[in-house]
N, C-alpha and C positions, 0 to 999 in steps of 0.2 A: 625516410619521411617518418614523422612520429606523430601520431595520431590517440588522444586521448580518450577514457571511455566517455566524457562530459569536459565541456570547456563552458565554465560559468564566464569567464571574463569578456568570451564574445557574446552573450547574452545580455549581460548588464551594459556593457558599453552604449549601445544605442538609446538606453534611457536612463543612464548615469543621472542626467541631469534631473530627471523627475524623483528618482530615488533622492537624492542629495537635497531636494527642496523638501521633501514629505519626510526626510530624517530632523531637518533643520526644524521644521515647524514643531516637532515632539521634543526637540531640546530647547527651544524658546520656551516651549508652554510648560515645559517640566514635568509631564505627564506622562509618566514612564510605564506604568501598570494599571492596565485598564482602564487607560484613557478614552478621550473621543475618537481616537483613531482604531481602537479596539472593536468599540461597537459599529463603527462606519464601516469595517471591512466583515464584519459579523454580517449586517444589512445587505452588503454587496454579494457574499459570498452566499446567501440563502437564496437571493434571486438568480444568482446565478445555477445555483443547483433546483430552482424551484423546489426548495424546502420551506417548510415554515419557520424553522427556526435554526441557526447556526451560533454554537459555543465556541468560540476562541479558549484554548487550553494551551499547557506548556510543551507538548509534543504528541507523537501518535501513540506512543506506548502508553501515556497518560490517558489518551482519548479512548483507548480501549478499557481502560483499569476503571476510568469514571462511567463510562457506558453502563459497563456491568454492574456497579455499585447502583447506578441510578436505576436500574431493571429489577434489584433485588437479589442478585447475587450474591451468596453469603460464603463464608467460608467452608469447604468441605463439599460445595455445590459441584458438580461434573460441568465441565464446558468443554463441546467438541470442537476440535479446530484441525487443519491438515498440518501432516506431517512434516510436510515440505513446505515450507514458507521461511521467510527471517525469525531468529528467537523472539521479537519483539510480542509476535501474538499470541504465543503459551506464555512469555515472561510475563506479559499483563495480567493473563489469568492468573498464574501463580502469586504474583506478586500481592494479590489480595485475599491471599488463602483459598481459591479455588483450585479444582484440581483439572488440569489439562487431560482431556480426552483424546488421542491422538485419531486421526483416520486418514484411508490413502487418497490419493489423489487419482482424477482421469488423464490416462497415458498420453490424451491429445493437447488439452487445454492446461494441463499442470494443476487446475483449481481443484477443489473437494471432490471426491467422487462421492455421490448419491446413494449408489450401491453400500459403500462402505459406511455410510454414517447411517444408513438404514439398518445394519447388519447390527451395528453397536447400540442402536435402539430398541433393538428386537431380544438383546441378551441380558444377561444378569443386571448390567449397570444402570439399566432404563431409568430406574425411578430416584438415582441421584442425580441423573443429567437435568439441567435447568435452561442451559443456552447452549448455542451452535454459533461461531464465527466463521462465515466463508469468507477467505479471503480472495480479493480481484487480482490476481497475482500477474505481475509483468505489464499491467495496464489494460485488462479485458477482463469482463464481469463472470462471476461464475453463474451458474444456474440456477436464479432466484426463485423461479417458480417452484421449482423442485424442492428448493430449500425451504420455501414458505410452506409449502403442502406438506412435509416432514413437520415443520415447526408446531402447525395448526393439529396434527394429528397427535404428536406428543407432549404438546402445550410446553414449548421451546422459547425462549426469547432470542432473537435474532439480533447480532451485531455486525454488520458488515465492516470489515477491513479492507477500507479503499484506500490505503495508504498510499497504493502505486496507481491508483486508477482515477485521480481526481480530475472529473472532465468526461469521462468514458461513459458510455449509455448502454442500458439494459432495455431493450423495447421501448425506446424513448425516454425513459427515466434517468436520471441522473446518479450515477456509482453513490450508494450512502443513503441513499434517500429510501429505499424500498423497505428495509428492515426496521427494527425497533430503532435503533440507532446505525449511525454509520460514523467510522472512526477515520479522521485524515490525518497523515503526516505531512509538515512541511520541511522536512528536512532539506538543506540546500541541495542535493542533488536530485532532488524531485521534478516532476514535471514543472511544477508550482513549488519553488523553494524560497526560504525565507534564508536570513542572512546568520542564520543560527538554529537552533531548536524551536519549532512552533507547530501547533496541532489543530484542529478543529472537530467538534463533535455536529453531525446532522440529526435531525427529529422532526417528525413531525407532530409529536405527543407534547401538549401545553405543560402537562405536569413534571414528564420527565426533563422537558427544558428548565423549568424554573429549579428544579432539584439538582439538575447538573452545575447551574449557575450559583448554588450554595455551595453545593461539594468543592467545585473549582476554588472555590474563595474561604476557605480554612471554617467552611461550615455555616457561615454568617451571611445573613441579607443586609443587615445594618449593622456599622462595625460595632464591634465589642457585644455582639449579641448571637451566640453561637446555638445554631438551631442543631445542627448534625455534628458527627463526627466528621469535618470536612478536612481538605488536603489544600496544599500549597500548590496549585495547578494552574495558575493564571497566565494569561499569555500578554507576553510585553508590548507595549504598543510601538514601539520602534520596530519589532518583526510584523505587526500588523500592518502598519503603514507600508513598508517594503513590498508585503505579500498584496496590498491593494492596487499599489502602482502594478505589478507584474499580471493580477488577474486577466486585466485589460488585454491581456498577450496572450493568454494561454489558450486559447482555441486556436489563435493563429501558427502558435508552436506546435500544438499537437497534430494542425494538421500538416506541417513541415515532418514531423517524424513520420506519420504515415504514408507522405510520399517518399522519404528515406527509405521506410519499411517496404513499399513497392518495389522500389529499385533495386533493394537486394534481391528480392523475390523473383522479378524477371531476369534478373542477371546471373542468378544462382539455378536457376530452372534446370532440373535435368543433372544434375550432381548428385551425389550418392549422400545427402544430407536432407535434414527434414524441416522445412522451414516452419513459422508458426502458424498455427491452426486456430482460425476466427470463428466461432458459430456462429450461424446467422441471428440470432438473438442478443449479441453483443459488437460493440465498436470497439479500436483497438488504437490505445494512444501510445502504445510502444514506449513505456518507462523503460523495459529493457526489449532488446531484440534478441530473440532468443531460437539458436539453432539446436539440433540434435545428431548426434555421429552414432552408427553402432559402433565406433571403436570408442577408445577411452576420451573424455574431454580434456584430459590434461596433455595428450600429443597435441590437439588442434591449440590450444590455448599457449602453451609452451614454443608453438611455432610462430604464430601471429605475434605474439609479444617480443620474440627475437627479431620480427622484421619492425618493431616499432608501432604496433596495433595492441591498443590496450585490451584484449578480450578479458573476459572474467567469467568466474562459475557462481552462478547465484542459483542453488546453494550445495556445497560441497559434501555437506553432513547433514541428513534429515534430523529433525527435530528428536524422534524418539532414540536417536542414536546419540546425541548429546551427552555428556557427562553430568552437566546440570541437571538433566532431567531420568537420572540413573533410578533415583528413587522411585520412579512410576512405574518400572519392571518390566519395560517392553524390551525385547531383544531383535537380532537382525534377522531379516526374514519377514517381521511382521506386515511391513507395510511394502511388497516387492516393486509398486511403481513408483513410489517415491525413494528407494534405493537405487533402482534405474535410472531414472532422471539426474539423481545427484552424479552418477557416473559419466551420464551422455552429454548434458546439455550444456552449452556454452554462449555467449553473448560476442557480438560485433557492435561497435561504437554505434550510438545513433543520438543526433540532436538536430536540432533546425538548422544549425550553423556550419555543418560538414559541407565541405566546397565538393563539387563534381570531382575533382583531380583524387581528394580524400577517398570518396568511394569507390571511384575506381580502381585505386591501389588497395583497399578492402579486398574489393573483389577478388582483383587479380591473383593478390597474394592466397586468399583462402581456396581459389582454384588450383593453383600449385600444389598446396598441402594436400587437397582431395584427391587430385588427380596424379600425383607423386612425380 
């Protein structure tokens, strides 16, 4: 049996007619960039998230960069982010000339560690740090009350990286709506994915929203009159209309992911392996279903892949040990929880369309590996 990490063909097939119709309308209107379909999706996304403003942008990385720029982050400013996440979080910081300042993660949630953040803020780099980016990793929210408390104490801006958690909730509020800005990715493999690159920024601040709309569009509000040194980070209308169709199904898809996760949890109970830990303050939409083994994750992944199951490691090398960030001066051992997670965690396929037979095969195969 071959089981992929994600099967987009199964997701798209039932709604293909709606998507084709939406794309045809854009082609017929030839309104390909920031067309009416973008405004419609922004309105629906804001309503879904219960946010005042939603600004469509080119991708999730640019969503982070633009958020920081809109909040006044400048070259040389320090921005705290977790050492254990996808490259784009820190890459977006470095891309505008700011300085990524890495923090360790919580051993249970894999989200940013509040004690690690406070240790940084109480140290010598404090004066240069202007923002913090909590990443809602794998589909559940970081401890936002704790982050906001530190942000108020040290006068920091907060940009939520909600790339993997669009639709998750923190104490009844949608991910991305709690800090100053929330950056979202709609990369095709996300729970809500476009047919290419696309992103979104959420905010409840009118001035920030207006600045973002100017920044994303070459720095102009009216064509040929450039108010700021802007960027070309606009959302394509084709992507917006695809996302607008799929948005109607997101909660249903996320519930099915949660059901798959619950099925895994029940059937893997008792094995010498750590299932996902979900704190009471957040829901989990399982962009990834992550397990942890005391043994090397490479062994589990190789075994599962040999049996046709597309297990993966997110992420095998923490950011502070990536070659591109050598200039920051971090060393192995600086963030032990991040480094241990990179050695021990691995995923099982999780998406709404998994069949019962596929789920049982995954469980049976993993049990064979764990029990020897």
